[in-house]
Residue, then its C-alpha position, 0 to 999 in steps of 0.5 A: m823903152t825898158s819895159t811896159v806896166i799894165y794895171v790889170g785890175e785887183l791890184r796887181t800888174v803885168a810887166t813886160h820886158l820889150q826887148s825879150g817879151t817876158d813878164i813879170e806879174t805883181d800883187a799888192p801884198v796881204d798887209n796892204q790889201g792884195k792877195g799875195e800871190r805874186f812878188s810885191p813892187t817893194d819884194l823886187v826891190g830886194t829881189s833885184l839887189a840879189a840877183c844884181m849881186a849874183t850877176t857881177m860876181a858871176i862876171k868877176t868869177k869868169d875871171l877868177g877862174l871860178n864857178l858860181e852856179g848852184m849858188k842860192i841867195s835868200t831875200l828879206k825885205i823889211m818894211k817900215a810905216d808912215p810913210r810905207r817903205i822898205g826900211g831894210i834888206e837882208i840877202t844871204f848867201e849859200w855856196p854850191p857845194s864844189f865852190q871852193a875860193d881863197e880868202k883873197q877870192k872871197l874879199i873880192l867877190e864880198r866888195i863885187a856884191h857891196t858895189c853892184p849898180v842896185m846897191y848904189s841905187l838904193h836910197p841910204d835910208i835903207e839898211v842892208k845886212v848882207e851874209f855871205n856864209w862861206d861855210k854854207v852850202a846850198l842845197p839842190a832845189 
């Protein structure tokens, strides 16, 4: 098993990753009777896509001699109704101030991001838009 999910009431769950023991709490969004105080389950889909893109790109940057530490990826999940579902995900990249890549390396990273496992796992009806913004620098948190 990978994880367990326990419904704790008030439209909230706690998911536990069994190998590490770490938890993720979810809450229903305010537009669907929740408090919106945690990630919603559908928020996690867009977040998982961004994390997957970052991870697969970082694996490749080891071979390319690049460092993505400090890269920021923003996500926007767009819902549709009837039936309620994710209709789109928008992903926006910002780069660490020290990041330098040539055009070939940028193309490789874009291809890696677009072919990460989560991207291949999304339903084809979900419209995914990705902006790499190669000239936009991520500000430190």
